[in-house]
Rosetta silent file (secondary structure, phi, psi, omega in degrees, C-alpha in Angstrom):
SEQUENCE: MRKVRTTLTLSEDTLRWVKVQAARQGKGDSEIIEEALRRDRGDDVWERLWHKNRELGAMDEDDAMKLALEAQRWARRQLAAERREGTQ
SCORE:     score description
SCORE:     0.000 S_00000001
   1 L     0.000  140.309 -179.563    0.000    0.000    0.000 S_00000001
   2 L   -68.211  138.984  179.385    1.228    3.477   -0.859 S_00000001
   3 L   -99.460  147.955  175.462    2.394    5.578    2.082 S_00000001
   4 L  -127.933  149.487 -179.358    1.656    9.275    2.528 S_00000001
   5 L   -89.311  139.656  177.039    3.372   11.794    4.758 S_00000001
   6 L  -146.202  169.554  177.478    1.362   13.602    7.432 S_00000001
   7 L  -118.450  133.929  178.862    1.891   15.637   10.568 S_00000001
   8 L  -119.886  149.004  171.583    0.443   14.638   13.939 S_00000001
   9 L  -111.286  117.067 -176.199    0.182   16.508   17.198 S_00000001
  10 L  -122.328  155.104  173.270    0.622   14.100   20.128 S_00000001
  11 L   -67.586  158.244  179.336    0.917   14.516   23.863 S_00000001
  12 H   -60.555  -40.023  179.478    4.441   14.220   25.228 S_00000001
  13 H   -62.305  -42.667 -179.988    3.500   10.988   27.025 S_00000001
  14 H   -65.417  -44.715  179.381    2.157    9.439   23.837 S_00000001
  15 H   -63.002  -40.203  177.421    5.203   10.416   21.827 S_00000001
  16 H   -60.489  -44.395  178.540    7.470    9.037   24.548 S_00000001
  17 H   -59.873  -44.626  179.324    5.534    5.735   24.450 S_00000001
  18 H   -59.481  -46.634 -177.644    5.897    5.591   20.649 S_00000001
  19 H   -66.381  -38.782  177.549    9.644    6.202   20.834 S_00000001
  20 H   -64.929  -46.338  179.271   10.165    3.613   23.588 S_00000001
  21 H   -61.622  -41.903 -179.854    8.167    1.001   21.661 S_00000001
  22 H   -62.187  -43.764  179.775   10.062    1.793   18.469 S_00000001
  23 H   -65.651  -43.399 -179.406   13.421    1.412   20.219 S_00000001
  24 H   -63.879  -37.451 -175.459   12.416   -1.830   21.920 S_00000001
  25 H   -96.118   -3.123 -179.172   11.095   -3.357   18.715 S_00000001
  26 L    65.955   36.487 -178.759   13.710   -1.957   16.373 S_00000001
  27 L  -122.577  169.404  175.830   11.064   -0.180   14.296 S_00000001
  28 L   -83.456  160.629  178.246   10.401    3.359   13.205 S_00000001
  29 H   -55.673  -43.318 -178.211    7.968    5.684   14.944 S_00000001
  30 H   -60.001  -40.013  179.239    5.634    5.533   11.939 S_00000001
  31 H   -62.806  -42.392 -179.534    5.465    1.736   12.100 S_00000001
  32 H   -63.845  -45.035 -179.936    4.500    1.820   15.784 S_00000001
  33 H   -64.113  -44.834 -179.210    1.792    4.425   15.194 S_00000001
  34 H   -64.148  -41.738  178.235    0.405    2.568   12.168 S_00000001
  35 H   -61.680  -41.205  179.105    0.331   -0.753   14.040 S_00000001
  36 H   -64.042  -41.890  178.649   -1.523    0.885   16.946 S_00000001
  37 H   -65.606  -40.796  178.119   -4.064    2.403   14.570 S_00000001
  38 H   -63.638  -40.579  176.854   -4.548   -0.925   12.792 S_00000001
  39 H   -62.243  -43.755 -178.976   -5.114   -2.669   16.138 S_00000001
  40 H   -62.987  -36.366  178.050   -7.619   -0.018   17.142 S_00000001
  41 H   -76.365  -13.984 -178.050   -9.490   -0.479   13.851 S_00000001
  42 L    90.678    8.625 -179.422   -9.476   -4.228   14.376 S_00000001
  43 H   -61.358  -29.236 -177.503   -7.270   -4.907   11.390 S_00000001
  44 H   -63.966  -33.259  177.847   -5.149   -7.301   13.459 S_00000001
  45 H   -63.573  -46.251 -178.244   -8.079   -9.715   13.789 S_00000001
  46 H   -71.288  -33.138  176.276   -8.558   -9.824   10.039 S_00000001
  47 H   -61.709  -45.515  179.489   -4.808  -10.028    9.427 S_00000001
  48 H   -63.275  -40.387  177.920   -4.572  -13.131   11.645 S_00000001
  49 H   -61.419  -46.841 -179.554   -7.543  -14.683    9.887 S_00000001
  50 H   -59.713  -48.505 -177.378   -6.002  -13.982    6.487 S_00000001
  51 H   -68.338  -38.410  179.993   -2.582  -15.389    7.442 S_00000001
  52 H   -64.897  -43.530  178.838   -4.001  -18.445    9.186 S_00000001
  53 H   -64.208  -37.888  179.397   -6.128  -19.333    6.177 S_00000001
  54 H   -67.972  -39.285 -178.874   -3.180  -18.856    3.845 S_00000001
  55 H   -71.056  -43.469 -173.772   -0.911  -21.026    6.009 S_00000001
  56 H   -96.075  -14.148 -178.248   -3.364  -23.831    6.653 S_00000001
  57 L    87.004  -27.915  178.826   -5.432  -23.613    3.526 S_00000001
  58 L  -166.494  160.495  178.981   -8.628  -23.562    5.594 S_00000001
  59 L  -112.321  133.592  178.558   -9.833  -22.936    9.117 S_00000001
  60 L   -75.650  168.707 -173.155  -11.710  -25.611   11.040 S_00000001
  61 H   -61.430  -40.779 -179.457  -15.052  -24.816   12.646 S_00000001
  62 H   -63.545  -45.505  179.092  -13.701  -24.475   16.200 S_00000001
  63 H   -65.640  -38.040  178.053  -10.996  -22.006   15.179 S_00000001
  64 H   -63.269  -40.418  179.396  -13.485  -20.054   13.070 S_00000001
  65 H   -66.343  -43.091  178.563  -15.831  -19.818   16.056 S_00000001
  66 H   -59.819  -44.510 -179.353  -13.011  -18.681   18.369 S_00000001
  67 H   -66.558  -40.455  178.476  -11.991  -15.987   15.897 S_00000001
  68 H   -62.905  -41.686  178.969  -15.589  -14.853   15.393 S_00000001
  69 H   -66.706  -38.886  177.082  -16.089  -14.579   19.156 S_00000001
  70 H   -62.358  -43.080  178.902  -12.847  -12.648   19.515 S_00000001
  71 H   -64.457  -39.205  178.890  -13.967  -10.231   16.807 S_00000001
  72 H   -65.265  -43.976  178.413  -17.346   -9.851   18.505 S_00000001
  73 H   -62.046  -42.029  178.663  -15.727   -9.130   21.885 S_00000001
  74 H   -60.591  -46.392 -178.777  -13.436   -6.573   20.245 S_00000001
  75 H   -62.447  -39.686  178.972  -16.393   -4.847   18.560 S_00000001
  76 H   -67.330  -38.960  176.891  -18.326   -4.734   21.830 S_00000001
  77 H   -63.279  -41.387  179.009  -15.337   -3.253   23.672 S_00000001
  78 H   -62.338  -44.856 -179.814  -15.014   -0.597   20.971 S_00000001
  79 H   -63.123  -43.132  178.600  -18.714    0.245   21.199 S_00000001
  80 H   -62.709  -41.272  179.316  -18.537    0.471   25.004 S_00000001
  81 H   -64.705  -41.162  178.607  -15.490    2.739   24.787 S_00000001
  82 H   -64.539  -38.609  178.520  -17.251    4.996   22.282 S_00000001
  83 H   -66.660  -41.195  178.321  -20.284    5.205   24.541 S_00000001
  84 H   -62.568  -41.684  179.856  -18.096    6.080   27.534 S_00000001
  85 H   -63.630  -33.799 -179.676  -16.354    8.803   25.545 S_00000001
  86 H   -72.134  -21.717 -178.224  -19.731   10.212   24.550 S_00000001
  87 H   -94.904   -5.540 -177.750  -20.833   10.521   28.188 S_00000001
  88 L   -94.261    0.000    0.000  -17.719   12.331   29.413 S_00000001
């Protein structure tokens, strides 16, 4: 996917966290931020599903159910967080 340059304004604590994570993982700041955003969007669930299916050729029913439940729990947590943010 094509990358684009942008400017972000972050709190000092957030930027410090990004830099620490980048140093620990041997990655760039942009990679850490993008990974966090993908996790927040739920992309990591779909990435794991995609890679597991590619590796195994197919997913059995139990694994599919576990992944579906995980995705459902993630979606419910996101909805609850959005509702909490709306009440503050």
